[in-house]
N, C-alpha and C positions, 0 to 999 in steps of 0.2 A: 713442646705443646702437641697434644695428640691431634691427629687428623680427624675430620668429621666422620669418616667411614669407621675408624676405630671406636670413636665415641658411640656411634650407633650400634656397633657390635657389642660393646660393654653394656650399653643400655638394654640390648636384646637379651644378653645372658642374665643380667640382674633382673630383668622383668620375668624371664623364665623361672629363675629361682624363687622370686616372690610369688609367682603364679602357681608353681608346682611344688618346690622343695619346702618353702615356709609353711604352707598348709599341712603338708605331710608331717613335718616336724612338730607343728602345733598339735596335730592329732595324736602323734606318738606321746608327747608330753602329757596330754590330757588323759589318755588311757592309762599310762604308767602311774601318774599321781593318784588317780582314783583307786587303782588297785592297791598301792602302798597305803593309802589312807584307810582303806577298809581293813587291811591286815593289821595295822597298828591299833586301830580302834578295837578290833576283835581281841587282840592280846591284852589290852588294858582291861577290857570288860571281863576277860577270863581271870586275870589276876584279882580284880575286884571281887568276883564271886568266890574265889579261893580264900582271899583275905577275909570276906564276910563270914565264911564258915569257921575260919580259924579264930577270928576275934569274938565269936559269939560266946564261947565258954568263959574267956577272961572277963567279958562284960557282965555275964550272969554272975560271976564270982567277984565282981568288982576288983578285978586284978588290973590295977592301973599300969603296972610295969609291963604286963603282958600286952596290954592294949597298945602302949607306946612302942614296944618292941615290934609288934606286927605292923604298926603304922610306918615305922622307920623302914622296915623291909619293903613295904609297898612303895615308899617314897623313892627308894633306890631303883625302882623299875624305870625303864625307858619311857619317855614321853609323859611321865607323871610329874607335874610341877607343884601340886599342893594336895594334901590329904587332910580331911576333916572327918572325925568320928563323933557322932552325936548319940545320946541315949534316947530312950523312948519319949522323954519329955522335951527333947531338943537341946539339952545341955551339951556343950562341947566337952568331950572327954579327951580328945587329942587333936592337935592342929599343927601340921607341919607345912612349911612353904609360906609364900606371901599371904598376908592376911586379906589383901584386897584382890578381888577378881579383876584380872586384866581384860582389856577389850578383845584381845586376840586369843582368849582361852575358852575352852569348852568344859562345861560342868557335867560330870557323870554321877549318878546316884544309884545306890542299890540298898535294899533293906537287909538288916542283920536279924536272923531268927535263931532261937535256941531250941533244940529238940529236947524237951524234958519229959518227965513221966507223964505229965498231963498233955503232952503234945507240943507242937511248935508254938513258940511265943516270940513276938517281935520285941527285940531289946534295944533297937536303935537303927541308925542309918549310917552308911559310909559314902562320903562325898569325895570325888577325885576331879581335880581340874587338870585337863590336858591342853596343849596348844592347838589353836585352830589350824586346819590343814591348808598349806600353800603349795603352789606348783613346784617351786624349787626346794622347798623344805621337806618335801616328801621323798626326794631322791636319796638313794644310798650312794656310796662312793663308786660302786661298780657301775651303777647306772650313769653316774656322772662320767665315768671313763668311756662308756659306750657312746654317750652323747658327744664327748670331745673327739673321739675317733671319727664319728659321722661328719662332724663339722670340718675336721681336718681334710677328710676325703673330698668334701664339697669344695674347699678352698683350693686343693690341689687341682681338681678338675677345672676350676675357674681360671687358675693361673696357666694351666696347660692350654686352655682355649685362647687366652690372651697372647701367649707366646706363639702358638701356632698361627693365629690370625696375623701377628706381626710379621712373621717370616714367610708365610705362604700367600698372604693377601696384601698386607700393607706395604711390604717392601717392594713388590713389583708395581703396585699402584703408585707409590711415591716416585719410582723411577719413570713410570709412564707420565706422571704429572710433570716431573722435571723436564722430560723431553719435550712435552707440549709447551711448557713455559719458555724453554730455550728457543724453540722454533718461533714462538710469538715475539720474543724480545730481540733475537738476533737475526731472524729472517731466514736462516738456513734450516734445512730439514735434518733434525736430530733423531737418532734411533734409540730404542730401549734395549739396554744391555741385560737381557734376562732370557734364560732358556729353561724350560721345564716341559714335562709331558702333560700337564694339567691345563685347565681352562685359561689360567693366567699366562701360561706359555703360548697358547693359541692366540690370546688377545695381543700379546707382545709381538708375535710373528705377524699377525694381521696388520698391526699398527706400523711395523717396519715396512711391510709390503706397501701399505697405503702411502707412507712417506716417500718410498721409491717412485711409486706411480705419480704422485703429486709433483715430485721433483722433475720427472720426465715431462709431465704436462706443462709445468712452469717453464721449463726450457723451451718447449715447443711454442708456448704462448709468447715468450720473449722473442723467439725467432719470427713468429707470425706478426707480432706487433712491429718488429723492426722492418719486416718486409712490407707490411701495410703502410707504415710511415713513409717508407721509400716510395711505394706506389703512389701514396697520397701526394707527396711532394713532387714526384717526377711526372705525374699525369699532366698532359698538356691541356689542362682545363683549370679554370679559376674555381677551385674547391675551397669551401670554408665551413666551419662548424660553429653552431650557436648553442648556448645553454638555455635553460628555461626562462632566463631574464633577458634574452636577446643579446647577450654579450659574446664576442668572438672568443672561441676557445682554441681554434686551430685554423691555419690558412696554409694553402699549398704554395710551393715555390713559384708556380706559374701565376698564382693570384698576386703574389708580391711583385713579380716581374711586370705584370700587366698594369697594376695600379701604381707602382713606384714607391710603395711604403716599405718600411723595415718591419720584420716580424715583431720585435719587442715594442714597436710603436703602436701596434694594432691589437695585440692579444689583450683581452680583458676589457676592451672598449665596446660600447654599445654600437651595434651595426648601423643604427639610424644616424650616428654621428657622421657617417660618410654619405648620407642620402640628402638630396636637395631638401631644405626645410619645408618647402611648399608641398612636398610629397609625404611628410611624416604622418599626417592624419590619414591619408589614403592608404599608406602602408599598414598602419595600425588597424584600420577598418578591414583591410584585406585579410590580415592574420586572424582577426576575431571572427570574420564571416566564414572562414574555411575550417571545417570540422577536422580536428587532429585525429591521428591514429588510423589503424586499418590500412597502413601503407599509403595514406592520402598524400598526393604530391601537390603542394601549393605552387602556383605559378603567378608571377607578378613581374611587371616591367617598370623600372625606376631609373631616374637619372642618378648616377654614382659619381662622387667627386674623387678624382685621383689626387696623388700627392702633389702634382704641379698646379692644382686648383681647377683644372679643366674637368668638365663633366662628360661622361660617356653614358649612353643608354644601354642598360644591361637587362637581360632576361634572367630571372632567378627561378630555379626549380628547387624547391625545398621539401624534404621529407623528414619526418621524425624517426629517430633510430631507437627509441625506447620510451618507457613510461615515465622516465625522469625529465622529459621535456627536451632532451638533447636532439639536435637536428643536424643533418648533413645537406649542404646546398651546393649547387653548381651555378656559377655566374658566367653568362656569355655576353660578350660585347656585340650588341645588335645595332650600334649607332648607324653603320652604313645601311643595314637592312631597313631600319626605321626611315632613314632618309629616302631609300628606294621606295618603300611603301608609301611615303608621303607623295613622292613624284607619281607613283602609279595611281594613287588615290586621286591626285589632281587630274591625271589623264583620264581616269575612269569616270570622273564627273564633269569632264570638259568636252565640248564638241570641237573636234580637230579642225573643222573648216572655218568656223567663225570665232573660236576662242571663248564662246559663251558656255554657261553651264548646260549639260545635257539633262535628259529627263531625270536620271538618278540624282544628279546634283541639285536640280531644282526641287525635287520632292524632299530632299534633306533640308534645303534652305526653307522650304515651306513649313516643314515640321517645326524647325527652330523658330521661325517667325510667329507661328501660332502660339508656341509657349511664351514667347516674349510679349505677344499681344495680350494673352491672358493675364500676365503679370502687370502690364502697364495700362490696361484698359483701352488699347488701341483697336482700330479696325483694319482689316486687310482686304485688298481687292486683287483678284487674279484675272488678268487679261489673256485670253486665249486667241492667238492670231493664226489665221490660215490664209495663204496667198491664193487668190482666185484663179490666176492664169499661169501659175508656175509650171504645171505639168505640160501645158501646151508649149511653153517656151523650151522646156527641157527636151521634149520630143522633137521639136522642129529645129532647134539651134544647137542641141548637144549639151552634154553634161558640163563641159567647161564653161559655156555661157550661163548655164543654170547656176553653177557655183559662184560665178561673178555676180549674178543677180542677187543671190543670197547674201553675199558679203556687202553689196551696196544697200540691200534692204536693211541689214543689221545697222549699218551706219546711219541710215535715215531714221530708223526707229530710236536708236540711242540718242539722237539729237533731240527727241521729244521727251526724254526721261529726265528725272532728277537724279542727284548723286547717290541717293539711298535706294533707288529702285533696282530691283533684281530682274535681269533678263536671261532667258534660256532658250535654246533651240531644242525642242522636244523630238524632232525627227522630220526629215523631208523638208516640207515648207511650212511646218507648224512651229510657232514660237509662243512663249508664255512670259508674262511680266508680272512681278509681285510688287504691289504698292502698299505702303502703310501710312495711315493718317488717322486723326481723330474722327473726321468726317470724310470718309474715303470715296463715297459714291460719286460726288461731283468731280473730285480729282481724277478718278479713273475714267469717267466719261470724257473729261477734257483731254486726257492723254489719248483715249481711243479716237477721238475726233482728229487730234493732231496726227496720229499715225495714219488714219485713212486718208487725210488730206495730203500727207507727204508721199504716200505710195500711189496716189492718183496721177502724179506727174510722171511722164515718160523718163526713163533713165537710159543714158547712153552706155551700151555694152557691145563691144566688138564691132563698132561701126553701125550698130542698129539702135533705134529708139524703141525701147520695149516698155510697155505699160503693165504694171503689176499692181492690181488693186488687192485689198485685203478685207476679210470678214473677221470681225472682232467680237468675241463673247466675253462678258464681264460677270463675275460672281463675287460676292462679298462675304467675309467671315466676321462675325458669326451669324449674320442675318440669313444667309442662304445655305450654310454648310456647318457641320460640326467637327470636321477634321480636314486634313490636308488632301487626302484622296478625294473626298467628297467635294471640296472646294474646286479642285482641278476638273472633276467630272462636270460640275454645274457650269463652269466656264466653257467647257467643251460643248455642252448641250446648247448653251446660248449662242456659241459660234455657228453651230449647225442650223439653229433656227434662223440666224441671219442669212446663211447661205440659201436656205429654202425660200426666204423672202426676197431674194434678189441680189445677194452678195454685196460687196463694196460698201460696208457700213458697220456699225456696231450695234450690239444688242445686249441689254442687261437681263440677267436670268430672272425668270418669274416662275411661280409654282405651276402655271399651265404647261410649261415645258416638260414637267414630270409626267403629266397626263399624256403629252405627245410621245414621250419616250416609252411610257407604259403601253400606249396604243401601238407604237412601232414594234415593241417586243412581242405583243400579241399577234400582230400581223406576221412577223417573222416565224412565230410558232405555227400559225395557220398555214403559211407557205410550206414549211417542212412537212406538216401533217397532210396538206393537200397533195404534195408530191408522193408521200408515202401511201396515202389512202385513195389516191386518184380522184380528188375532188375538183380538179381543174377541168373545165369544159370549154368547148369552142362554139361560140354563137356566131350566127351569120346575119349580116345586114345587106339587103339588096342594093345594087347600084343600077340605076335605070337611065335609059336614054331620055334626055330632056325633050327630044323631038317627038317621039311617039309614046313614051312612057313604058317601053318594054324593058324587062330586066336583062342587063348585059353582063352582069357579074355580081359577085358577093365579096364582102370584106369579112375576113375571119377576125373575130374579136375574142380575147381571152376573158373568161369569167371564172371566179372561184366561188363555188357553191358550197358553203359551209353547212353541215347537217343541222346545226343549231342556230347559227347567225344568219343563214341564208346567203344571198348574193352579197359579196363584199366589193367595195369601190375598186375598180381595176387600176385607176391611176396611182393610188397609194401602193398597191401591190407591185406594180411594174417598177416604180421608183425605188422601193425598198429592195426588190429582187435584183435590180441593177447594182445597188450598193453592196449587197451581200454576195453577189456572184451566182445566185440561183436562177437568174433570168435565162441562162442557157438551157437548163433542164426544163424550165417552164416552156420555153420556146419550142423545144423538141416535142413536148406533149401536145401543145397547141397545133403545131404544124402537122403532126401525124394524124390528129383527129380532124383537122380542117380538110386534108386531102381525102380522108375516108368519107367525110360528109360530101365533098364534091363528087366523089364516085357515086354516092347514093342519089344525089340530085341529077347527075348525068343520066340516070336510068329513066328519068321522066321525059315526056315529050316536050320538045321546044326548048330544052335547056342544054343541048349538046354544044352550043357555041359560047356559053357563059364562061367567065373566067373567075378565078379565085385570087383575091388580093390578101396577102399575108404580111403583117407588120414584123419587122426584124429589129431587135435592139443592136446597137453598135457592138456589144459584147458577143453577139452571135456570129459575127463575120469572121469565122475561122476558116482555115484552108480546107477543112473537111466538109464544110457546109454543102458545096455542090454535090459531093458524092452521097451524102445523106439524103438530100432532096431527090436525087436521081433514083435511089433505091426505093423511096416511098412512091414515087410516080410509077415506077415499074411494077411495084407490088399491086397498086390499085388501078393500073391500066389508064393513067391520066397522061395526056399530052403535055409537054413542057410549055407549049404556047398558051395553055390555059392558066398558067401560074404567073401572078404579078407580085414582084418583091417590092414592098413598100419600105422606103428608107427615109430617114429624117435628115435634117440639116446637120445634126450632130455627127452622123456617120460620115458625111462629106467633109466636115471640118477637120476630122482626124487626119485627112490627107495621108493615110497610111498605105504604103505600097501593097501590103497584104490585102487590105480592103479593096483596093483597085483591082488586084488580081482575082479576088472572089467575084466581084461584080462583073468583070469581063468574062469569067468562066460561065456564070449564070446566064449572061446575055448570049454567049455563044451556044449555050445549051438550048436556048429557045425561050427562056423566061423573059418576061418584060419587066422593066424597072419603073417604079412610080416614085416621084419625089413628093413626100407628104408634107402638109402644113406649109406650103409655099407662100411666101409673102411675109413671114414672121421672122423674128430673130435677125441673124446676119445674112439673110437670103441674098444670093448673088446670082445674076443671070449667067455668070460664067459657069455655074454648075451644069447648066443645060448643054454647054459646049464641051466641058471637060469629062463628063460622065455619060454613059449610055442610057439616058433617061428617055422613056417612052410615054409616060403619063405624068402630068402635073396636076396635083390636087390643091385646089384653092382652099386656104384655111377658112374654117367656119366663121371666124370673126368678121371676114369681109361679107359673108352671106348675111349675117345678122345686121350688119351696118346698112344693108339695102332697105331695111324696115325702120331705120332710125327716124326719130321725130325731127332731127336736125337736117335741114335741106342740104347744108354744106357737106355733112358727113355722107349723106346718100350720094351726092354728086361725086365726091372723091372716091367712094367705094366703087361706083360704076366705072369710073375712069381706070382705077387700078385693075379691076377684074377684066376690063376690056383690053388693057395693055398686056396683062398676063396671057389672055387668050390669043391675042395677035402674035406675040413673040413665040408662044408655045406652038401655035399652028405653023408658023414659019420654020420652026425647028423640027417639025414633023411629030409633035407630041399631042396626045389627046388631053383635053382639059376636063377635070372632074371637080365639081363644087360640093363642099361638105356642109352639113348642118341645115339643109332645106327643110323648113317647117311650115311654110304657107304657100298657097297657090300664087300669090303675088310674087314671092321670091322665085318660084319655078318659072313663071312666065317671063319675068325680067331677065333671069339668067339665060333663058332660051333666046330671047331677043339679043342678048349680048354675045351670043355665039358659043356659049359653053356647051360642050358635047354631052356630058353625063353628070349625074348628081345623085346624092344619097342624103337621107335625113328622115326625121320622124314623119314627114308628110307622106313618104312612100311606105316606110315600114320601120319599126323599131328592131334592134337586134333580137333574135330569138333562137331557141335551141333548134337542133336539126329536125326533131320530130315535128315541131310546130311549123318550121319552114317547109318541110316536105308536104305537110297537110295543106298549107296555104297555096303552094304551087299546084298541088293536085286539084284544089277547089277552083283555082283560076283556069286551069286547063279544062276542067269539066264545064265551067261556065262558058268558055270560048267555044267549045265543041257544041254545046246546046244552042248558043247564039247563031253559030254558022248553020246549024241544022234548021 
C-alpha cells in the first residue's frame, strides 16, 4: 500500500500532466487534424474538377462506357465513398458506392460543362460523397507514430519520477517513520539508518541528533526524578501531594512515620478522610475562598487523625504546582504550640492577681454576649465598679495590703453575683460585671446595691480594719449603647457621675451624662487652648480686717477668660485640670501673674504690708516648688513674708513625706501657710499641730449659716466659729472668715473674735487693672478726707 506522501506525489504529477501536457496534446491533435482535413478535401475537389472535364465529352457523346470508366477511376480515389453522375435533367447516368447517404458522410458537387462550338454548355453534375472528418480518422501512420513516441516519453518521465521519489524521498521517510514508531512503541530512542548529502540526509542527521539529545535529557530527568523522590521522602517534614480532586498522590517517609500509616493505605484516598468530620465543611470553604495560582500559598490549621485514632493539630501550607490542579503541601504538628497558645491566650485575658478576666478578655466576652443577645432577644447590663478609697489604702499600707484588699473585694462581689454573670478586673481598682436577662435594669440595680452594701463593711486586712466603698455605674444594651465599646464607655461615664455626686453608690447611665462628657471635653480643649494662647488670668479679691475694715491682703483666684465664651466657671476648670494633670501648668501661670500683680499693688501707698494668698492644688506640691517660688519673688522684689500658701484638707490627708518636706521648706523660707475650708470634710484639729499652719480660713458655709432662718442653725454656727477661733488663737493662728456678704455677718463675726474676712460685701474678685484703680481711688479719697 502506498504511503500518503507518495500518493500526493503521484497526484501532483498527474495533475501537472492534466494541467499542462493534456492541453498541449489536445492542441496538437486539433491543429494536425484540421490541416489533414483541408488537404484531403482539396485533393478530392481537385479530382472532381479533373473528372468533370474528362467526363464532359463522353456525356455529350452519350458514351455510357466512358462515363462509367471515369466514375470507377474516381471511385478508386482515397476518401471517395460514393460517386453519382447526373445529366442536365437530373437523371442518374452512373452511381457507384452505397445508395443511401450515411450520417457521417459529406456530399460534394460540381457542374459538368462541355466546351463546344457554340461555347460551354452544362451537361450535368458530378456528386461525390466523402467521410466526415474526425480527430483520429485524419491521422496518417506517421502521425500516429509521432503521437505514440510522445506518449511513451511522457510515460517514461512519469515512471522515472515515481522511482526517483521512491528511492530519494519515500525510502528515507519510511525509515524515519519506522524509527518514530519504534520509539513510540518500545520507549527506546531509535535512529534512522540513512546517509546522504541532500535534505533527506540532513533531516535524518538532525533526527538522530535530536534522539541523542532527548535520550540524554531523559536520563537526566530520571536521575533528577530519583533524586527529587529521595529528597521528598528523606526530608524531615510531613510532605504530601494532592490531585485536583483532593486525593493523595504522594506522601513522604516522614509523613508516614509521623502519622503511622502505610503508603499503600493512603495513596489514592481523599485527604479529608483523615480530617475530623466536624472540620470538613470548614476545610472545603477554606479551599474555595483561597484563590489558586500565582504561587498562592493556602494556610489552614486542622485536627488530623493518625493511624492509632488519636488526633493531632496540624498546620498545612499548600501551594499549587501547575495548572492541572496538583498541589504540594507541608504538614506540621502544632499540637503543643496550639496548647501553648491556648495557655498564653488564657493568661493574656486573665488578671494574674484575682484570676478574673482582664480588660481584653472582658471586651471579647462582651462582644460575644452582644451577638448572643441579638440572636436571643436578651438585654445586657454592664456594671463598672471603682473603689473609692483604694489609692489611699495602697499609698498608706503598701501594695501587699492593697493586693489583699483587691482579692477580698473580688470575693465579696462574687458573692452577690449569679452563676452566669461575668466579672473582670479592668485594671487597678476598676472592675466590670456583665449581666444578661430579659429585663436587666432591675437585676443590675439590685446587684449594684448588694455590691455597695457588701463593700461598706470594714474588711480585716493585715490586722487592720479597712473600709473600701465603691462607685458603680450601670449601662444597658441596647437601650444605652450600640456596641461593646460603647456599652463599657457608658458604664464608665455613669460611674464617674456617681463619684462626682458623692461616691459610695450606684448610678444608671442617662443621656445627660453625654452632655456632661461633651462639656468636659470642651473644657479640656479650652484649658489646652488657654495655656497655649495665654487666656488664663489672675484676679484678686481683698481680705480685710474685720476690726477696722482695712485691706490686709489679697487672694489670687484663677480665671479663664475665653475670647468667645467669656469667663468660664473656675470650679469645673480646676477639677478637670486636676484629673488631666494640667493643673500644674495652670498653677505656674497663675502664681507668676499673681506675684507680678502684687508687685504692681506694692507700688501704691498704704499697701506695702499686704500679703498675697495663693491656692495650691495637691498635685503642685513638688520638690521644685520652693525654688520656683523663690525665683519669682526675687524677680519681682517681693518678700517671702508677704506670700501665703493656701492648702486644703486634701493636701494634708495625703500624709506624703514629700508634701511635708515642701511645706517645711516654704515655711522656713518665710512664707505663711493657710488651711483653707476648715470645718468641712474630715477636718481634724490635729492638722494645726502636725503642720506649720499660720492662718485658718473658716468655710463660707458657716458664714452663710449665721443668716439662717433657723435659730438652732444660727446658734450652732456661732458656737463652731467661736470654737475654731478660740483653738486657732491658742495655736497662734490668724482666723479668716470667707463668704461675708452682709453687714450683719460682718458685725457678728467681729464680735465672735474673727480677725479677717473676705466676701462680696467688701469686694468681688476683679482683674488687676480694676483692683489698682479701686485702690488708687480709695487712696485719693483718704488723702482728700485727711486734708
